[in-house]
SEFI-922038 format. One line per 8 residues: for each residue x, y, z of C-alpha. Coordinates in pm, 1 decimal, decimal comma. Example, Ala and Ser with C-alpha at 12.3 -4.5 7.8 and 13.67 -1.06 7.14 Angstrom:
<recs>
1230,0:-450,0:780,0 | 1367,0:-106,0:714,0
</recs>
This chain:
<recs>
831,0:-1483,2:2045,0 | 1094,3:-1273,3:1954,6 | 924,2:-1044,7:1651,2 | 1058,9:-859,3:1387,3 | 1106,9:-521,0:1466,6 | 936,3:-223,9:1269,2 | 1114,3:34,3:1103,3 | 873,5:226,7:925,2
1155,1:496,4:855,0 | 1342,3:294,9:566,7 | 983,8:220,0:398,7 | 936,0:318,5:34,6 | 726,6:638,2:-82,4 | 361,7:510,4:-146,0 | 350,2:549,0:-514,7 | 603,6:211,6:-514,6
317,0:-11,6:-321,7 | 6,5:233,9:-409,7 | 14,0:115,1:-829,3 | -33,5:-223,5:-734,9 | -322,7:-149,1:-521,8 | -452,7:50,1:-722,9 | -439,4:-178,2:-1008,7 | -536,3:-487,5:-850,7
-940,2:-432,1:-819,1 | -1002,9:-402,4:-1216,9 | -821,7:-718,3:-1250,9 | -1135,0:-841,8:-1055,2 | -1391,7:-625,2:-1196,4 | -1280,5:-826,3:-1565,1 | -1334,3:-1160,3:-1361,9 | -1666,7:-1022,9:-1274,9
-1759,7:-950,1:-1563,0 | -1623,6:-1218,5:-1732,8 | -1859,1:-1464,2:-1570,2 | -2140,1:-1199,4:-1666,3 | -2087,1:-1233,0:-2004,1 | -2005,7:-1605,4:-2030,9 | -2282,8:-1751,9:-1765,0 | -2291,1:-2102,2:-1717,9
-2062,7:-2201,0:-2007,7 | -1753,2:-2084,8:-1772,9 | -1836,3:-2321,2:-1473,9 | -1922,4:-2644,8:-1688,5 | -1554,9:-2731,1:-1557,5 | -1215,6:-2590,4:-1424,3 | -1059,7:-2633,6:-1759,0 | -1296,1:-2430,3:-1962,0
-1110,9:-2119,5:-2149,8 | -1357,1:-1902,1:-1931,1 | -1228,8:-2047,6:-1635,3 | -914,6:-2058,2:-1678,3 | -891,7:-1702,7:-1752,5 | -1104,9:-1598,3:-1463,0 | -898,3:-1789,9:-1243,1 | -581,2:-1620,1:-1381,1
-735,4:-1254,7:-1382,2 | -809,5:-1337,4:-971,5 | -447,5:-1485,3:-914,9 | -179,0:-1284,2:-1091,6 | -418,7:-956,0:-1147,4 | -497,4:-947,2:-810,3 | -328,8:-1180,7:-605,9 | 43,6:-1169,1:-737,1
-9,2:-790,5:-762,4 | -158,2:-708,4:-439,0 | 112,7:-938,6:-304,3 | 450,1:-793,8:-486,7 | 329,6:-432,0:-408,5 | 282,3:-554,8:-14,2 | 645,8:-703,7:-8,1 | 775,5:-372,6:-180,2
653,9:-152,6:110,9 | 660,1:-424,0:389,5 | 991,4:-557,4:354,8 | 1214,3:-266,6:444,1 | 989,3:-250,1:733,1 | 976,0:-575,2:866,3 | 1315,2:-727,8:734,9 | 1556,3:-423,0:705,9
1586,6:-499,7:304,9 | 1697,0:-232,6:94,2 | 1524,6:-219,7:-234,1 | 1729,2:18,0:-473,2 | 1566,3:314,8:-634,1 | 1202,7:116,3:-486,6 | 986,3:368,5:-739,6 | 1128,0:256,7:-1061,0
1165,4:-114,3:-964,7 | 798,7:-123,3:-878,4 | 732,8:75,2:-1183,3 | 874,7:-199,9:-1437,3 | 776,1:-509,1:-1209,4 | 452,5:-364,5:-1216,4 | 405,7:-297,8:-1604,9 | 501,2:-637,5:-1668,4
290,1:-826,3:-1436,0 | 0,8:-636,1:-1568,1 | 123,6:-660,0:-1926,5 | 192,3:-1039,9:-1899,0 | -170,6:-1094,0:-1693,8 | -349,1:-946,2:-1956,7 | -123,4:-1181,9:-2235,1 | -195,4:-1485,2:-2043,1
-572,9:-1424,0:-1992,7 | -605,7:-1377,3:-2334,9 | -365,9:-1657,4:-2474,4 | -629,3:-1901,3:-2232,4 | -983,8:-1691,5:-2320,7 | -904,2:-1699,4:-2692,4 | -650,2:-1967,1:-2721,7 | -358,6:-1751,3:-2886,6
-38,6:-1961,7:-2839,0 | 186,3:-1646,2:-2940,1 | -50,4:-1468,7:-2629,7 | 42,1:-1747,6:-2393,9 | 407,4:-1764,9:-2506,0 | 459,4:-1341,8:-2439,3 | 276,7:-1382,0:-2132,0 | 526,4:-1647,3:-1994,5
819,5:-1474,3:-2133,5 | 695,1:-1115,3:-1963,8 | 568,5:-1274,5:-1646,6 | 878,6:-1455,2:-1602,9 | 1122,1:-1154,4:-1689,2 | 926,1:-949,7:-1440,6 | 904,4:-1206,7:-1135,4 | 1252,7:-1311,5:-1211,4
1364,7:-906,7:-1207,9 | 1146,3:-897,1:-854,8 | 1318,2:-1173,9:-724,4 | 1663,6:-1072,6:-810,1 | 1611,7:-711,8:-664,0 | 1509,9:-846,9:-322,6 | 1651,9:-1201,9:-285,6 | 2023,4:-1086,7:-254,6
1946,7:-780,9:51,5 | 1689,4:-1048,3:165,5 | 1997,5:-1341,6:192,6 | 2196,8:-1070,4:394,4 | 1920,6:-1027,9:633,8 | 1979,9:-1225,6:983,4 | 1693,8:-1449,8:1023,8 | 1582,4:-1288,2:1356,3
1221,4:-1348,1:1363,1 | 970,7:-1599,9:1190,2 | 831,4:-1373,3:964,7 | 1169,1:-1294,3:811,9 | 1239,8:-1659,9:773,5 | 862,8:-1662,6:645,5 | 943,6:-1456,5:380,4 | 1259,3:-1601,1:275,6
1082,1:-1961,2:195,0 | 848,1:-1762,1:39,2 | 1056,2:-1657,6:-210,5 | 1138,2:-2038,6:-308,2 | 720,4:-2061,8:-337,4 | 723,4:-1767,8:-567,0 | 947,0:-1924,6:-792,6 | 833,1:-2240,9:-756,0
460,6:-2158,4:-894,0 | 620,1:-1906,5:-1151,1 | 858,0:-2144,1:-1328,1 | 590,3:-2417,6:-1323,9 | 334,4:-2180,3:-1442,2 | 639,3:-2034,7:-1758,3 | 629,1:-2403,8:-1839,0 | 236,7:-2492,2:-1847,2
203,5:-2190,7:-2079,4 | 467,6:-2254,2:-2288,7 | 360,9:-2650,2:-2350,6 | -20,5:-2537,7:-2442,4 | 95,9:-2279,0:-2699,1 | 360,4:-2553,8:-2852,9 | 223,3:-2899,6:-2770,8 | 437,0:-2994,5:-2537,9
369,9:-3356,8:-2418,9 | 405,2:-3338,8:-2061,3 | 142,3:-3442,8:-1786,5 | -86,5:-3106,5:-1796,2 | -327,0:-3205,3:-1550,9 | -91,4:-3341,8:-1273,1 | 141,6:-3059,7:-1340,3 | -175,9:-2781,9:-1298,8
-255,6:-2956,8:-942,8 | 135,4:-2876,6:-867,2 | 119,7:-2526,1:-1003,3 | -157,6:-2494,1:-753,1 | -24,0:-2612,2:-514,7 | 280,7:-2402,4:-538,5 | 84,6:-2113,5:-596,3 | -156,0:-2163,8:-304,6
38,1:-2326,8:-33,0 | 431,4:-2256,5:-84,4 | 380,0:-1918,2:-241,1 | 25,9:-1740,4:-99,5 | 5,2:-1965,4:213,4 | 368,6:-1913,9:349,0 | 336,1:-1539,5:262,7 | 8,0:-1498,3:416,0
127,8:-1662,7:756,1 | 431,3:-1428,6:748,6 | 266,5:-1152,6:686,0 | -22,4:-1271,6:1001,0 | 262,7:-1251,3:1235,2 | 296,4:-862,5:1190,8 | -48,9:-753,8:1092,8 | -287,0:-929,9:1333,5
-124,1:-863,6:1623,1 | -112,3:-512,8:1524,3 | -388,1:-418,7:1348,8 | -668,4:-639,9:1530,3 | -497,9:-620,5:1882,1 | -435,7:-968,1:1933,5 | -154,1:-1160,9:2158,0 | 138,5:-1284,6:1947,6
100,4:-1615,0:1788,6 | 248,9:-1886,4:1956,8 | 686,2:-1923,2:1872,9 | 742,8:-2300,3:1759,4 | 369,6:-2276,0:1521,2 | 540,1:-1919,7:1357,1 | 885,2:-2090,3:1309,4 | 787,9:-2417,2:1139,9
478,9:-2360,8:1002,5 | 627,8:-2201,8:709,9 | 918,2:-2468,2:707,4 | 680,2:-2762,7:712,4 | 461,5:-2611,2:459,9 | 737,3:-2605,9:194,8 | 833,3:-2953,6:259,5 | 502,8:-3097,5:215,2
519,4:-2873,1:-100,2 | 837,0:-3038,0:-196,1 | 779,3:-3397,1:-108,4 | 391,7:-3343,1:-335,7 | 625,6:-3258,0:-577,3 | 839,7:-3579,5:-598,4 | 532,2:-3750,4:-585,6 | 438,6:-3574,5:-906,3
759,3:-3639,8:-1080,6 | 827,9:-4004,0:-986,0 | 438,9:-4091,0:-1017,9 | 375,0:-4175,2:-658,5 | 47,3:-4118,8:-666,8 | 3,7:-4229,8:-245,0 | 317,0:-3967,2:-180,4 | 153,2:-3689,3:-323,0
-159,2:-3813,0:-167,0 | 34,8:-3772,2:198,2 | 207,8:-3482,6:115,3 | -139,0:-3319,3:18,0 | -256,3:-3467,5:312,9 | -66,5:-3335,4:584,6 | -25,1:-2982,2:402,7 | -416,4:-2991,7:480,6
-428,8:-3052,7:842,9 | -111,1:-2767,7:833,9 | -336,6:-2492,8:722,8 | -609,7:-2648,0:891,5 | -439,3:-2571,1:1214,7 | -286,3:-2241,4:1114,3 | -649,3:-2109,0:1028,5 | -794,8:-2274,8:1368,1
-476,6:-2119,0:1572,0 | -544,2:-1681,3:1407,5 | -911,6:-1743,0:1473,4 | -858,7:-1896,2:1826,7 | -617,6:-1528,0:1840,6 | -907,9:-1274,0:1730,2 | -1115,4:-1431,0:2014,2 | -845,9:-1257,6:2244,5
-839,6:-934,6:2102,7 | -858,9:-645,4:2289,4 | -1042,4:-450,1:2079,6 | -1410,6:-509,8:2140,2 | -1535,8:-361,4:1838,4 | -1530,3:-609,7:1524,0 | -1399,9:-377,4:1168,9 | -1395,0:-479,8:836,1
-1096,7:-599,6:826,3 | -1178,8:-880,3:1137,5 | -1458,9:-963,5:963,7 | -1326,1:-1047,5:607,1 | -1033,0:-1270,4:799,6 | -1338,2:-1445,7:1002,5 | -1469,6:-1482,5:626,5 | -1128,7:-1581,3:505,1
-1047,6:-1831,5:768,4 | -1376,1:-2010,4:803,6 | -1342,1:-2043,5:368,9 | -989,4:-2217,5:399,3 | -1086,7:-2437,7:660,9 | -1401,0:-2566,0:464,4 | -1188,6:-2588,0:151,5 | -945,4:-2766,9:288,1
-1128,2:-3031,8:454,7 | -1217,5:-3063,6:120,1 | -838,9:-3119,8:-18,2 | -809,9:-3340,6:314,1 | -1082,0:-3542,7:202,1 | -1007,2:-3589,5:-171,1 | -703,5:-3724,6:-56,7 | -891,3:-4000,8:120,1
-1144,6:-4101,8:-169,0 | -958,1:-3927,5:-477,2 | -1243,3:-3992,0:-702,1 | -1402,5:-3702,3:-551,5 | -1146,0:-3466,1:-717,7 | -1240,9:-3626,7:-1070,9 | -1576,8:-3428,7:-1019,6 | -1627,8:-3134,2:-1224,6
-1757,7:-2932,6:-865,6 | -1510,2:-3061,7:-629,8 | -1230,0:-2830,4:-718,2 | -1438,3:-2575,6:-851,5 | -1599,8:-2563,2:-503,2 | -1220,7:-2580,4:-382,5 | -1100,7:-2323,5:-593,7 | -1401,7:-2047,9:-513,8
-1334,7:-2132,1:-163,5 | -915,4:-2038,2:-157,4 | -931,0:-1803,9:-400,0 | -1261,4:-1578,2:-385,6 | -1351,2:-1667,0:-36,9 | -958,3:-1736,5:104,0 | -725,8:-1546,1:-46,8 | -954,6:-1224,9:-155,6
-1119,1:-1210,5:188,3 | -746,1:-1208,6:339,6 | -593,9:-934,3:94,6 | -886,7:-701,3:91,9 | -925,1:-730,2:434,6 | -551,8:-583,9:485,9 | -574,8:-330,9:234,0 | -845,8:-212,7:436,6
-544,5:-153,2:718,6 | -266,3:-123,5:514,0 | -394,6:160,6:255,3 | -538,7:404,2:539,4 | -201,0:355,1:777,3 | 22,1:403,1:526,1 | -146,0:747,9:400,1 | -145,7:833,9:730,6
223,3:745,8:816,8 | 349,6:903,9:470,8 | 136,2:1246,5:552,1 | 299,0:1229,6:926,0 | 614,9:1234,7:754,7 | 528,2:1518,7:492,4 | 412,8:1744,1:765,6 | 738,1:1712,0:931,0
527,0:1593,6:1235,9 | 432,2:1973,1:1247,4 | 111,4:2014,5:1078,4 | -89,2:1656,9:1268,5 | -255,9:1396,4:952,3 | -577,6:1334,4:947,0 | -730,1:992,5:1142,7 | -681,3:692,0:922,9
-1063,5:699,3:883,7 | -1068,9:1032,8:712,8 | -846,0:842,9:457,9 | -1065,4:535,1:402,7 | -1409,7:528,0:571,6 | -1601,2:192,3:755,5 | -1927,0:206,6:583,4 | -1775,0:204,0:273,2
-1562,2:-94,7:366,9 | -1913,1:-269,0:501,3 | -2096,8:-194,5:189,3 | -1803,1:-381,3:-75,2 | -1765,4:-647,1:201,9 | -2144,8:-710,9:199,1 | -2147,9:-756,7:-223,2 | -1822,4:-960,4:-167,7
-1989,3:-1198,3:58,0 | -2330,6:-1211,2:-174,2 | -2120,9:-1331,1:-469,6 | -1938,2:-1540,4:-319,7 | -2200,9:-1736,9:-140,8 | -2429,8:-1751,9:-507,5 | -2091,0:-1844,4:-644,9 | -2104,5:-2116,7:-474,1
-2441,9:-2206,6:-530,8 | -2358,1:-2191,7:-926,6 | -2185,3:-2462,0:-944,6 | -2487,4:-2700,1:-846,4 | -2732,1:-2394,9:-1055,4 | -2549,1:-2264,9:-1285,6 | -2808,8:-2070,4:-1412,7 | -2705,4:-1857,5:-1107,6
-2374,0:-1781,2:-1269,5 | -2470,7:-1458,6:-1449,3 | -2611,0:-1293,2:-1077,0 | -2284,3:-1416,4:-913,8 | -2056,7:-1234,5:-1194,9 | -2262,4:-919,2:-1160,6 | -2247,1:-920,1:-781,1 | -1875,1:-1016,8:-770,5
-1833,2:-710,0:-1047,4 | -2022,7:-480,5:-824,8 | -1801,6:-599,3:-517,9 | -1481,5:-536,7:-720,9 | -1576,8:-206,4:-857,6 | -1709,1:-117,5:-478,3 | -1321,5:-251,9:-351,6 | -1182,5:-29,0:-684,4
-1380,6:330,4:-597,0 | -1274,3:276,6:-257,5 | -912,6:205,6:-322,8 | -895,5:507,3:-589,3 | -1089,8:715,1:-300,8 | -865,3:688,9:-42,5 | -560,6:716,9:-286,4 | -774,5:1095,8:-403,0
-809,1:1174,7:-31,7 | -418,9:1072,2:16,2 | -325,1:1336,6:-216,9 | -562,0:1594,6:-100,9 | -441,9:1590,5:241,5 | -99,0:1617,8:85,0 | -195,4:1961,1:-103,5 | -338,1:2111,3:238,1
-17,0:1998,4:426,6 | 238,9:2129,1:204,3 | 1,8:2467,7:190,6 | 39,5:2458,5:540,7 | 398,9:2453,3:552,8 | 479,0:2705,3:345,5 | 267,0:2937,3:513,2 | 482,2:2881,1:850,3
</recs>
């Protein structure tokens, strides 16, 4: 398989992605506190104000924050996409995402039409600014690797999920007569499939072999998986728009099979890794892949027996497995590699390769990551049980808040140690 060439000399300043990585755990902490505050009522249905608020604290406040921040860092490195003024660009996108997410969550939780309208406008503008800033240089980049192809296709997914989200927020705020439930399911498919799933695959092609020392992905799978997944979501959209339920179910089933196949192949690669010791990132990916396979099997089952999707428990379990068990696990696992690696790389550059940078474990150590993952796994387990035993919701919320707080502590601590080492390196350079 032809691989993307990595050009670390084109990486933007560390502050560009770091602001996103520092903010994201705060939103996850708020989601845990909301679960703790609301208790059993929150998981009565995925349509409760609390459930909608918690979902978007995680999908926009955590997932979208980290994904866009990572793209600002990674796109120049793997695709040669030169974003003009990356620090200023990142600052404005970050501010818009943060304010938009807070407005959207407030609109859902307190039923505030004005907040929903403001969220739709702010988030729509912020993501549009991001897309405008990256699509033009990305379109001029030759598609020489599956990662670059995946990045290009993921931009369609991002535009689709945000466009549907803006429509749904405005419809709720102003009482527009549209099929809210069907479009909400479609919104989720664009977000978790065409955007999140494709971007995850594009990044996995690079980070899994690089950080977990596995063989590369099989060429045919790498090139075709993102395109086939986008086609499935597109057919699903046509089925919803034309009210052809069978077409939507077929696309949903095929997308589920694709996702399970990708996860299974990634697990197979991880078994062939050259690093014998299993670190936190590896364990997080194993957890995420297992949860994703189980969730996608449930989605596949619901295409054969649609009545399952009409129950309250089935969609909630799928959502918990895909979002908390899947994407949050993947993203956290990657953050635990990306943040110390970027810190080390920028410290190397700062020291002009004369003053050695500290090892990555000096920026973020393994015991702290393992403790946070333990809390995350316990929170996920308790929340899954709480779908059927509502009295456990507050315990699950408390554990998730603890896990998110530990993640925040780890990320802020890594940033603090990076700054401390920066000062020491500059002092040593001045003495030379």
